[in-house]
N, C-alpha and C positions, 0 to 999 in steps of 0.2 A: 620521441614513444609518438605511436596513436594515444589521441585522447582515452582514457577509460570507458569515459562518461557515452559518449560516439560510439562508440562499441558494444555496453553493452546494452543499450537504445535502441544499435538494433537486433541483436539479441533476442531482447522483451518482445519488440517489434516483430520479427518476426517465429515467432513461439509463439502473441496469441496468432497473430494468420494463418501459421500453418492449422494450432487446435481450434482455430473456431471453421478455418472451408473442410480441417477431420469430419467434425464436429455436424455440417449439414450435408454431408455428402453422406457419413453413415447415418445420419439419426440418432447421437450416441447425444447427444446436447437435450436434460433436461428444466423445460419454462418454468421456475419458480418463483414467478408472478402468478403462474395459476395457483388460483385458492386449497384445489382440487387431488393438487399434487406435487405441491412445495412439504404438505405434512407426508404425504409414501414415498417409501426407499425408491432408490433414482431405480427404477428398473431392469435396471444389468446391475446393478451391489452383487450380483449371487457368481455372477463370468469376470467382473472384474475391478479388481479390487481398490482401484481410485473412485469411482462408483459411488461408493459406499462413505457415507458420510462419517460414517466409525473409525476411517482408514489411520492408522496412527500419525499422516502425515498431515491432515486436518487437525483432528482430533490435540493432536500436544504441538501443531507448528504455527499450524494456520492461524488457527483463532487465537494464538500469541503473541501472530508475528510483527508487533510493536514493540513487544517487549525482547524477542530475539534483539527486533534490531538493537533499539536504547541499548540491549547488552553490548554491541560486536558495538555501538557508537564508541564506550564508555572505556572497554577494552580497549579498542585503538588509540584511543582519544591518552586515555590517560599518560601509556605506554610509552605514546613516542617524542622526541627530545622536545624538549622544551623550547624553544623557535618553535617547533610546529601546533602545540598547543595555543591557540589562539582564540580573540576571544569571540571571530569571527567563525571558528566553526562552529560553538559551542550554538550560539544563533541561529545557525542554519538548524541543526538540528532542534532548538526551538521553535523556527518557522514551520520546519515540517509537523513538529510535534501538534501543531496548531491549526494546522491543516488538518491531516487527520482529524482531530476533536470536535475543529469545525462540520465536517462533513459526518464524522459516524457518532458520536455524540451529542453536542449540544453546540447550539446558535439561537441565544438569545429568543430560547424555547427551542423548538423539533431540528433532532440536524440537515442541515444541509441534506444528505440525501433521503431522509425522510420527507421532507417539504417535498421532493422535485415526483416521489414518490403517490402521494394528496393530491399534487395539483394537477399528476394526468393520471388521474382517474382513479386512484388509490384505492382502496376500501380495507378496512382495521377488523381483521377475522382471527377468531380462534376457531383451532383444529381439535374436534373430541375422540377421543379414543373409537369410537362408532366408527369415525368415514366420514359426518357431518362436519358440515360449517357453519361459524354463528357467526351473523355480523353483529360489532357490538360499536361502541363511540371510538372516533379515532385516539381520545387523550389517554384512552387504556393501552395504545399503541406509541405515542409520543412517553408516559410515564413508565412503560418496559414493565406494565403492573401483575399479577401474576394472579390469575381470575379462578370460580371454580365454584361448582355449582351453591353450596359450603356459605359465601362468602360473597357473592352477587347471584342471586334467586334470580331477582329479576331478568338476569339477562342471555337464560336459559329459554328454550319457549318450553312449556309445555309437553305438544307433543316428538321434543325430540326426546330418542333415554339418555337420558343422567348419565353422565357419565360415574365410575363405582365410589364411596364414600372416601373421601381423602386426597382424590386427583385432584392437580394441579396447574395449567396450561397457561405461557403467556401469549397472550395475540403478538398477529406480522401484521406488515402491510400490502398489501398485494392486490392484482390485476393492475396497476398505475407501469411505468415506466423504472422498473428492477433495477435499476444500476450494479452491476458487478463492484460488491464495497470491496471481494478478496482481489482483484483485477488492478480494483482501483489503488488501493491499502502497498500490494505485491510490485503495482509497477513502482508506487515511489517509497518507498522503502531499500529498491536494490538501487535505484539511480540516483537514492540517499550517502548506499555505502559504497557505493563504485568509488561517487565523488570523494570522499573521505578518504580512503584508503586508497587512491592514484597518486599523492606525495609520493610515502611508502616505495610504491613502486619505479617510483623514479630517481629509489636511489640501491647501491649496490647491497645485494641480502647479505653479503657478509658483513656490511657497516647494521646489521639491529641487533639494535641487545635481541637479548631472550626471552625476554615477556613480551619484544615486541612482535618477534615471530609470533609467538604462539595465539598474538593477538589481532595476529594478519590471517593468520588459516582458518584462529574462528570465523572473523569476516568472510573469508573467500568461502568457507563451509555454509553459513547462513545466507549469501547472495545462491550458492549454488542452488542451494533448497528452494530459495524464497523464486529461481530462474524454471524450476522441477513443478514449484507450487501453482505455480504461472501457465507451466503446461499442460497440470487436472483443470484445471477452472477450468480454460478455455475448453476443453477435448468434454468432459459432461457437465458441465451445470452453468446457465441463466443463457438463452438467448443472444444471436452475435450480435444486434442493435447491444442489446446492453451490457455486453463486455470488448465493445467498439467505444466506448463511453468511459469507464470507468476505466482505460487504461488514454483517454486521454485524459481525465478528469487526472489521470498519476500525472502526466508528465508537466501537466501544469501545473499539480501539487509543487514538484520535486521544480519548476521553471521558475518557484518565488523565492525558492532558497538559494536561488541563481541572482538576484538581482545586486545590482551592484551594492545593494546598504551595507550586504552581508559578506562579500571582499573581502579580501586584506586591501588595505594601502596598498601600494608601491612604493617599494623602497627608494632613499633621496639614493641620489650617484653623489659624494662630497666630490668638490675640488679643489685642489691648493691654490693657493692664491701661484704658486712660481708655474702651476700648470696653464698658466689662462692664459699670460703672456705668454709662454712657445708658445699653446695650441694657435693664438694671434695668429707669432709669427711665420709659424710654417704655413699656412692658408695662402697669407701675403707673400711668402716664397713660390709655394704656388701658379699665383694670380699675376706673378711677374715671367714664369717661363710659358706661359697663356699667350 
């Protein structure tokens, strides 16, 4: 049977390439690193459902993709036969989780992706309801602080039309190289689940328990949705280079889970003492005939 991991990698690669090419030819992608555009609705949001950030796939799945991936992993792991519930599989999942947190949450301070935006000329900006953009210290982006004219009046120039009372916003790092975090995480998550599910594909479906059958269906469903999410992101959001770097980082993140330390040790083959002389005698007999 073909390696499911390779098959899924080929599919993801094809989707990213096709979606990116389509977005360039048809000018459907939004440059999310541009602070004047990132806070505005996508130009195609009224005619293309998935161009809207409020679409159901983005709100309930993409923004919570690691929770869905974790649920699929746990369902598959807990319903697998005892022999398949190895510590190496748990370590693979924990390694992928650590990669996710390092790149998007915390890495001895700001996350890796935030550091990359800052090092490539990024600026911490806050978009106002009026369409104006206010530049604020980078620490507010690193700490994901919520800002308002009432809590941080010094940040808002007097010349600007200040937002109404009660308005609050969270600044974002823009203008640098904004790696597609969605493509990164979706790529790594899809490959991780494919790797976890492949052992079950090697067994006949009739040997699956009823709970495991449902866990497999759920896992495959999550993978399909992740592939759809990769496509919609490739078509409508980020520049081609930002999607490419997101894809490469996702593959690299998955590659970490494939390091030898996370792989099960090969099973030892036990040979009885009686078999050793017999095998030696057979080899000697073959040598005489030659």
